[in-house]
C-alpha positions in Angstrom: 0.0 0.0 0.0 1.4 3.4 -1.0 1.8 5.9 1.8 1.2 9.5 0.8 3.3 12.5 1.9 0.2 13.9 3.6 -0.3 10.7 5.5 3.3 10.8 6.7 3.0 14.4 7.9 -0.3 13.5 9.6 1.4 10.6 11.5 4.4 12.7 12.5 2.3 15.7 13.8 -0.2 13.5 15.6 2.7 11.6 17.3 4.4 14.8 18.4 1.1 16.2 19.6 0.3 13.0 21.6 3.7 13.0 23.3 3.4 16.7 24.2 0.0 16.1 25.7 1.1 13.0 27.6 4.1 14.8 29.1 2.1 17.9 30.0 -0.6 15.8 31.7 1.8 13.6 33.6 4.3 16.2 34.8 2.0 19.2 35.4 -1.7 18.3 35.5 -1.8 15.1 37.6 0.5 16.2 40.4 -1.7 19.3 41.1 -5.1 17.4 40.6 -6.1 20.0 38.0 -9.5 19.0 36.5 -9.0 21.1 33.3 -11.3 20.5 30.3 -10.1 17.1 29.2 -10.7 13.4 29.8 -7.6 13.6 32.0 -9.5 16.1 34.2 -12.4 13.6 34.4 -9.9 10.9 35.4 -8.5 13.0 38.1 -12.0 13.5 39.6 -12.9 9.8 39.3 -9.5 8.8 40.5 -10.4 10.2 43.9 -12.9 7.4 44.4 -11.6 4.6 42.1 -8.4 2.6 42.9 -7.0 2.8 39.3 -4.1 4.8 37.9 -5.0 8.0 36.0 -3.5 6.5 32.8 -5.8 3.5 33.0 -8.8 5.7 33.7 -7.9 7.9 30.7 -7.6 4.9 28.5 -11.0 3.5 29.5 -12.8 6.9 29.0 -11.1 7.5 25.7 -12.2 4.1 24.3 -15.8 4.8 25.3 -15.8 8.3 23.6 -14.2 6.8 20.5 -17.2 4.6 20.1 -19.4 7.8 20.3 -17.2 9.6 17.9 -17.5 6.8 15.3 -21.3 7.3 15.1 -21.6 11.0 15.6 -18.4 12.7 14.4 -17.1 10.6 11.5 -14.9 7.7 10.6 -11.9 9.7 9.5 -11.8 11.8 12.7 -12.3 8.7 14.8 -9.6 6.6 13.0 -7.1 9.4 13.3 -8.0 9.8 17.0 -7.5 6.1 17.9 -3.8 6.4 17.9 -3.5 9.5 20.2 -6.4 8.3 22.4 -4.4 5.1 23.2 -1.0 6.8 22.8 -1.5 9.5 25.5 -2.2 7.1 28.4 0.6 4.9 27.1 3.0 7.8 27.2 1.9 8.4 30.8 2.4 4.7 31.7 6.0 4.8 30.2 6.8 8.0 32.2 5.4 6.3 35.3 7.8 3.4 34.8 10.8 5.7 34.8 9.5 8.1 37.5 7.3 6.0 39.8 7.5 8.4 42.7 7.0 11.6 40.8 5.1 14.3 42.7 5.8 17.4 40.7 8.6 19.8 40.1 7.0 23.2 40.5 5.3 22.4 43.8 2.9 25.2 42.8 -0.5 24.6 41.3 -0.7 27.9 39.4 2.7 27.3 37.7 1.6 23.7 37.0 -1.5 25.1 35.4 0.4 27.5 33.2 2.9 24.9 32.0 0.1 22.4 31.3 -2.0 24.8 29.3 0.7 26.0 26.9 2.2 22.5 26.3 -1.0 20.5 26.1 -2.9 23.0 24.0 0.0 23.1 21.6 -0.2 19.3 21.3 -4.0 19.4 20.8 -3.7 22.1 18.2 -1.2 20.0 16.2 -3.7 17.2 16.1 -6.7 19.4 15.4 -5.2 20.9 12.3 -4.7 17.4 10.9 -8.4 16.5 11.7 -7.5 14.4 14.7 -7.5 14.9 18.4 -6.0 13.6 21.6 -9.3 11.7 22.0 -11.6 12.0 24.9 -13.5 15.3 25.3 -12.2 16.5 22.0 -14.9 14.3 20.6 -17.6 16.3 22.4 -16.0 19.6 21.3 -15.9 18.4 17.7 -19.6 17.4 18.0 -20.5 20.9 19.3 -18.5 22.4 16.4 -20.1 20.1 13.8 -23.8 20.2 14.9 -24.1 23.5 16.8 -21.5 25.5 14.8 -19.7 26.5 18.0 -16.0 27.5 17.8 -13.7 24.7 19.0 -12.3 26.9 21.7 -15.7 28.1 22.9 -16.9 24.5 23.1 -13.8 23.6 25.1 -14.6 26.3 27.7 -18.3 25.4 28.0 -18.0 21.7 28.2 -15.0 21.9 30.4 -16.7 24.1 32.9 -19.0 21.3 33.9 -15.9 19.1 34.6 -13.8 21.7 36.4 -16.5 22.9 38.9 -16.8 19.7 40.9 -13.1 19.9 41.8 -14.1 22.6 44.3 -16.0 20.0 46.3 -13.9 16.9 45.5 -10.5 18.5 46.3 -10.5 22.1 47.6 -11.6 25.6 46.5 -8.1 26.6 45.2 -7.9 23.5 43.0 -11.4 24.0 41.7 -10.9 27.7 40.9 -7.6 27.0 39.1 -9.3 24.2 37.1 -12.1 26.6 36.1 -9.6 29.3 35.2 -7.5 26.8 33.2 -10.5 25.6 31.4 -11.4 29.1 30.3 -7.9 30.0 29.2 -7.4 26.7 27.3 -10.1 27.7 24.8 -8.3 31.0 24.1 -4.9 29.3 23.7 -6.3 26.5 21.4 -7.9 29.1 19.1 -4.6 31.0 19.1 -2.6 27.9 18.1 -5.2 26.6 15.6 -5.8 29.9 13.9 -2.1 30.6 13.8 -1.5 27.4 11.9 -4.4 27.7 9.5 -5.1 31.4 9.0 -5.1 32.5 5.4 -5.1 36.1 4.1 -7.5 37.8 1.8 -5.6 40.4 -0.4 -7.6 43.1 -2.3 -5.5 44.9 -4.9 -6.1 48.0 -7.0 -3.5 48.3 -9.7 -2.9 49.4 -13.3 -1.1 46.1 -13.9 -4.0 43.8 -13.2 -3.4 41.4 -16.1 0.2 40.8 -15.0 -0.7 40.4 -11.4 -3.5 37.9 -12.2 -1.2 35.9 -14.5 1.3 35.7 -11.6 -1.3 34.6 -9.1 -2.7 31.9 -11.4 0.5 30.5 -13.0 3.1 31.0 -10.2 1.0 30.8 -6.9 -1.5 28.4 -8.5 -4.3 30.2 -6.7 -7.7 31.4 -7.9 -8.4 35.0 -8.3 -11.6 37.1 -8.5 -11.9 40.5 -10.3 -14.6 43.0 -9.5 -15.5 46.1 -11.4 -15.3 49.1 -9.1 -15.4 52.9 -9.4 -13.6 55.6 -7.5 -15.9 57.7 -5.2 -13.9 60.9 -5.8 -13.0 60.6 -9.5 -15.6 58.2 -10.8 -13.0 56.3 -12.7 -13.7 52.7 -13.5 -11.2 50.0 -12.6 -10.9 46.3 -11.5 -10.3 45.2 -8.0 -8.4 41.9 -7.6 -9.3 39.6 -4.7 -7.2 36.5 -3.8 -6.9 34.3 -0.8 -3.4 33.0 0.0 -1.4 31.5 2.9 1.4 33.4 4.6 4.1 32.0 2.4 2.2 32.9 -0.8 1.4 36.3 0.6 5.1 37.2 1.0 5.7 36.1 -2.6 2.7 38.1 -3.9 3.6 41.3 -2.1 7.2 41.0 -3.4 5.9 40.6 -7.0 3.4 43.5 -6.5 6.2 45.9 -5.4 8.2 44.9 -8.4 5.4 45.2 -11.0 3.5 48.2 -9.6 5.0 50.1 -6.6 2.0 52.4 -6.8 -0.6 49.7 -6.3 -3.0 49.8 -3.4 -3.5 46.6 -1.3 -5.5 45.7 1.8 -5.1 42.5 3.8 -7.6 40.7 6.0 -7.2 37.5 8.1 -9.4 34.6 7.0 -9.9 31.8 9.6 -11.8 29.3 7.4 -12.2 28.7 3.7 -14.5 26.2 1.9 -13.6 25.4 -1.7 -12.9 22.7 -4.2 -9.2 22.7 -5.2 -8.7 23.4 -8.9 -6.6 21.1 -11.0 -3.6 22.7 -12.6 -3.6 22.1 -16.3 -0.4 20.5 -17.6 1.0 21.9 -20.8 2.6 19.4 -23.0 5.0 20.7 -25.6 4.6 19.3 -29.1 7.3 16.9 -30.1 
């Protein structure tokens, strides 16, 4: 079976994300009993009453949620989530073998929360942009995003709040408040990571060299371009406005070309967080023999 380049990239990023999440959970979340928006948080709450390790509880909960994901989220998402869902608790089990008596380095719940948030949310974001997840509650967040059109970060905060609040009574008020605070902040951080990785730019250009610019966009950047007829409000002159959506690398190339072709051109740039489109096939030109 031929393995595609995209499949290899997916595997590498999901593996890295899984390891990051496992390390963050084991070294920072578990020692401080932080019940932050995740299956690990649920395991920390349940672990207070059930004589099983946190890693085993996470594995059991993830498997249950994967079954739900198969029916309500989709097969592709579920299949990609099986590996990290099993991998995260396995990473924790391996770390537990090497550091069986680990009780934390920071010895401060607030610092543990900060370290966990930035590390684990980075790992989650790496998986989300490849249409996978660390499993667990990400399934519920994905369902909220799919059926209720709620942003992933917002869903994380709302669902996670119902998990974090009980920590006030199961552990202590400080642990509960930090869990709630961490749950709120994690949605913001995930959105920052995800949008930072997937954000595209919409460039609107007014120029006297429209044909040359469009030719460059189509033939060199292999991107679609839209032209609108516009008129100046002050002069009433008619002209075309070019609209194109590019990634950050393509944007740098486009602006360099624009400065070379028409230094007097006027361009505005807007962040685009999501694009739905059907990729166009690039026509191959065959030279006559």
